[in-house]
NUROMI-435589 format. One record per residue (C-alpha): x, y, z; residue in one letter. Coordinates in steps of 0.1 Angstrom, whole numbers, padded with zeros to 4 digits, always signed. Layout:
<recs>
XYZA;...
</recs>
This chain:
<recs>
+1836+1565+0492X;+1832+1535+0469X;+1862+1511+0464X;+1865+1484+0438X;+1858+1447+0448X;+1853+1415+0428X;+1823+1392+0430X;+1825+1357+0417X;+1795+1347+0395X;+1781+1311+0393X;+1786+1313+0353X;+1808+1331+0329X;+1802+1345+0294X;+1816+1321+0268X;+1834+1350+0252X;+1851+1361+0283X;+1862+1325+0290X;+1877+1320+0255X;+1894+1354+0257X;+1911+1346+0289X;+1921+1312+0279X;+1940+1327+0249X;+1956+1354+0274X;+1966+1322+0294X;+1980+1303+0267X;+2001+1333+0255X;+2014+1340+0290X;+2024+1303+0295X;+2042+1304+0261X;+2062+1334+0272X;+2071+1317+0304X;+2081+1285+0287X;+2102+1306+0262X;+2121+1322+0290X;+2128+1288+0307X;+2139+1273+0275X;+2163+1303+0267X;+2178+1301+0302X;+2185+1264+0295X;+2204+1272+0263X;+2177+1264+0237X;+2163+1287+0210X;+2125+1295+0218X;+2121+1312+0184X;+2137+1280+0165X;+2116+1255+0185X;+2084+1274+0179X;+2092+1276+0141X;+2100+1237+0141X;+2069+1229+0162X;+2045+1250+0139X;+2060+1235+0109X;+2060+1199+0122X;+2023+1200+0135X;+2003+1225+0114X;+2027+1234+0085X;+2030+1199+0070X;+2006+1170+0061X;+2026+1146+0083X;+2020+1168+0113X;+1982+1173+0104X;+1978+1135+0100X;+1994+1131+0135X;+1971+1157+0149X;+1940+1138+0134X;+1953+1105+0149X;+1957+1121+0184X;+1924+1136+0182X;+1904+1106+0174X;+1907+1089+0207X;+1906+1120+0226X;+1873+1131+0210X;+1857+1098+0224X;+1875+1095+0257X;+1866+1134+0263X;+1830+1128+0252X;+1828+1098+0276X;+1838+1119+0306X;+1817+1148+0295X;+1785+1129+0290X;+1790+1112+0323X;+1796+1146+0340X;+1762+1159+0327X;+1745+1140+0352X;+1769+1148+0380X;+1792+1118+0377X;+1828+1113+0371X;+1841+1084+0349X;+1879+1083+0358X;+1880+1049+0344X;+1880+1058+0305X;+1917+1043+0304X;+1904+1010+0317X;+1873+1011+0293X;+1897+1019+0265X;+1918+0988+0271X;+1887+0968+0275X;+1874+0979+0242X;+1907+0971+0225X;+1910+0937+0241X;+1872+0929+0231X;+1881+0940+0194X;+1913+0923+0193X;+1896+0891+0204X;+1872+0893+0175X;+1899+0902+0149X;+1922+0872+0160X;+1893+0846+0166X;+1871+0852+0137X;+1881+0851+0099X;+1860+0867+0071X;+1856+0897+0050X;+1863+0932+0063X;+1827+0942+0058X;+1816+0915+0084X;+1846+0914+0109X;+1849+0952+0111X;+1813+0959+0125X;+1817+0929+0148X;+1849+0946+0162X;+1831+0977+0166X;+1801+0961+0185X;+1827+0940+0206X;+1847+0973+0215X;+1814+0991+0227X;+1803+0962+0246X;+1839+0956+0260X;+1838+0993+0274X;+1803+0989+0287X;+1811+0957+0305X;+1842+0972+0320X;+1821+1001+0336X;+1790+0978+0345X;+1803+0969+0380X;+1808+1007+0390X;+1777+1016+0373X;+1753+0992+0393X;+1773+0999+0427X;+1767+1037+0420X;+1731+1034+0410X;+1720+1008+0436X;+1744+1012+0466X;+1757+1047+0463X;+1793+1037+0458X;+1814+1064+0448X;+1822+1059+0411X;+1855+1078+0411X;+1873+1051+0432X;+1858+1021+0413X;+1863+1033+0378X;+1900+1043+0387X;+1908+1012+0403X;+1896+0992+0372X;+1921+1010+0351X;+1950+0992+0367X;+1934+0959+0363X;+1927+0965+0327X;+1962+0975+0320X;+1977+0945+0335X;+1951+0922+0319X;+1964+0938+0284X;+1999+0930+0294X;+1991+0895+0304X;+1974+0889+0270X;+2002+0904+0249X;+2029+0884+0268X;+2009+0853+0272X;+1982+0836+0252X;+1979+0863+0226X;+2015+0871+0222X;+2029+0876+0187X;+2043+0843+0177X;+2051+0855+0141X;+2076+0884+0144X;+2085+0879+0182X;+2074+0916+0189X;+2076+0920+0227X;+2042+0930+0247X;+2021+0927+0216X;+1998+0905+0194X;+2004+0897+0160X;+1991+0923+0135X;+1954+0919+0127X;+1942+0913+0093X;+1913+0939+0094X;+1917+0976+0097X;+1898+1006+0093X;+1900+1021+0057X;+1924+1051+0055X;+1906+1084+0041X;+1936+1108+0039X;+1972+1095+0044X;+1974+1075+0076X;+1941+1091+0088X;+1913+1065+0090X;+1875+1070+0089X;+1872+1066+0126X;+1882+1102+0128X;+1852+1118+0112X;+1831+1092+0128X;+1843+1103+0162X;+1834+1139+0154X;+1800+1130+0141X;+1795+1110+0174X;+1805+1140+0194X;+1781+1162+0175X;+1754+1136+0178X;+1758+1134+0215X;+1755+1172+0218X;+1722+1172+0199X;+1708+1144+0220X;+1717+1161+0252X;+1701+1194+0241X;+1672+1184+0218X;+1658+1152+0234X;+1638+1143+0264X;+1664+1119+0276X;+1690+1146+0273X;+1667+1169+0293X;+1663+1143+0319X;+1700+1138+0322X;+1706+1174+0327X;+1678+1179+0354X;+1691+1146+0371X;+1725+1162+0373X;+1714+1196+0384X;+1690+1185+0413X;+1686+1147+0417X;+1658+1151+0444X;+1637+1175+0420X;+1643+1150+0393X;+1627+1123+0414X;+1600+1145+0425X;+1591+1152+0389X;+1591+1115+0382X;+1623+1112+0363X;+1637+1077+0367X;+1671+1090+0379X;+1686+1056+0387X;+1679+1042+0350X;+1695+1074+0337X;+1726+1070+0358X;+1728+1035+0345X;+1722+1045+0308X;+1748+1075+0310X;+1775+1054+0327X;+1771+1024+0300X;+1772+1050+0273X;+1802+1067+0285X;+1821+1033+0289X;+1809+1023+0254X;+1825+1056+0240X;+1858+1048+0259X;+1857+1012+0245X;+1850+1024+0210X;+1879+1046+0212X;+1901+1016+0221X;+1886+0997+0189X;+1896+1026+0168X;+1930+1028+0180X;+1935+0989+0176X;+1918+0987+0141X;+1929+1021+0127X;+1962+1034+0141X;+1982+1005+0159X;+1968+0974+0142X;+1975+0952+0171X;+1969+0949+0208X;+1999+0964+0227X;+2008+0969+0265X;+2007+1006+0272X;+1989+1014+0239X;+1964+1037+0256X;+1989+1064+0260X;+1970+1078+0288X;+1941+1088+0263X;+1917+1079+0290X;+1931+1103+0315X;+1938+1129+0289X;+1900+1125+0283X;+1893+1140+0316X;+1915+1170+0308X;+1897+1175+0276X;+1861+1173+0294X;+1873+1197+0320X;+1883+1221+0292X;+1850+1214+0274X;+1832+1227+0306X;+1802+1204+0301X;+1796+1209+0267X;+1798+1180+0241X;+1805+1204+0212X;+1834+1221+0232X;+1850+1187+0232X;+1861+1192+0196X;+1883+1223+0201X;+1895+1209+0236X;+1905+1177+0220X;+1924+1197+0192X;+1943+1218+0218X;+1954+1185+0237X;+1963+1168+0204X;+1984+1199+0195X;+2001+1199+0229X;+2008+1161+0227X;+2022+1165+0190X;+2043+1194+0200X;+2059+1173+0229X;+2070+1148+0204X;+2086+1175+0183X;+2104+1189+0214X;+2115+1156+0223X;+2134+1153+0190X;+2154+1183+0202X;+2169+1167+0232X;+2141+1179+0257X;+2133+1151+0281X;+2098+1135+0288X;+2098+1152+0321X;+2101+1187+0305X;+2074+1181+0282X;+2053+1169+0309X;+2061+1200+0329X;+2052+1224+0299X;+2020+1205+0294X;+2010+1209+0332X;+2019+1248+0329X;+1996+1254+0300X;+1967+1234+0314X;+1974+1251+0348X;+1972+1287+0333X;+1941+1279+0313X;+1925+1268+0347X;+1934+1301+0361X;+1919+1318+0333X;+1888+1298+0335X;+1884+1308+0372X;+1892+1344+0366X;+1863+1344+0340X;+1837+1339+0368X;+1847+1373+0385X;+1838+1408+0378X;+1846+1442+0395X;+1819+1456+0416X;+1816+1488+0436X;+1818+1486+0473X;+1806+1512+0493X;+1825+1525+0524X;+1807+1534+0557X;+1785+1563+0554X;+1789+1565+0516X;+1765+1560+0486X;+1766+1539+0457X;+1766+1557+0423X;
</recs>
C-alpha cells in the first residue's frame, strides 16, 4: 500500500516560491490583525491608514522610493557577494565609510555641483571599497572568514561617524547634535523629494544582473561560487574574482551611503544608516541570489519600514513594529522552505508503486 511522503528538492520553481510567499504574507497579516485586536486596536482602521499613507498618497510613495534607494544598493552588495559563495555582513560599515568619504569631499572642496557631485560619488564608492579591503585580502590570501571581519568593521565605522559628527566635523552653525553642517551639494530631485539616485540605483541593479548572466566575468563568478575547486582546475582565477566581487560589493554599499548623504539627509549624522546595511542582508536573502529579485525584495522591505512608521503614529511601540517585521519575514522564510518540498508516493513493504 502506498503512503504519501515529502521529498526536499534542491531547487524550487519560481512560481511556487512566489505563491507560498504570498500565502505566508497573508497568514502573517491575519496573525498580526488578531494580536492587534486583542490589544485593543482596530486592524481594519490600521490597514486602511497604512495603505493610504504608503501606497495611496504621493507622500507615501516618495517615502517608499527613499527607503528603496539604499536597500537596492545594499541588497545588491550582499547578493553579488553571495554569487561567489561569500557573505558581506559589513554593508552597514561600508555604507558609513561611503557617507564619510562623500561628506569629506563636500565639506573640504568648493565648486559647482557638476564638479563636486561626481567627486562625491567616486569618493563614496572608494570609501566603501577601502572599508572592505582588509576583509577582502584576508579572505583571498589567508582564508579568514569574511563574516567575522566585515561584521566587526561595522561597529568601527559607526563609532567613527559619531566621532566625526561630535568632534572635528560637528555642526558649528546650527549646533545640531551628532551631525555635520548641511552640505551645499545635493543630488537633484526628480519627483517631489525623490532624487535621481533612485532610478540610478535601479539601473545599477539591472546592470549587475546583466553582467552576472551575460558576461564571462559573471560566468566565472558563478562557477567560482558553485565549485571553487572545479573553477581553479578550469583555469579561472578564483582569488582575483573574490577580490573583484568583494570590492564591488563594498563599492555598492559605499555608493548607498553617498546617495543618503547627498540625496536624502544632506549631512553626515550619527545613526544615519538606519540599519540599511543589515536590512540589505534580508533583501539579499529574499532575492535568493538574483539581482533582478533585489528590486521587488527591496520594495517589500521598504513597504514594511514605511508601514512601521505609520503604525508608530498610532501609539504602537518600536518593539511591536520590530516583532511584526520579524513575524512577516519568518513566515516568508517558512514559505521559501516549504516550496522545496513535493509529495511523493512511498511504497509499503510488499507493495508496488503505481
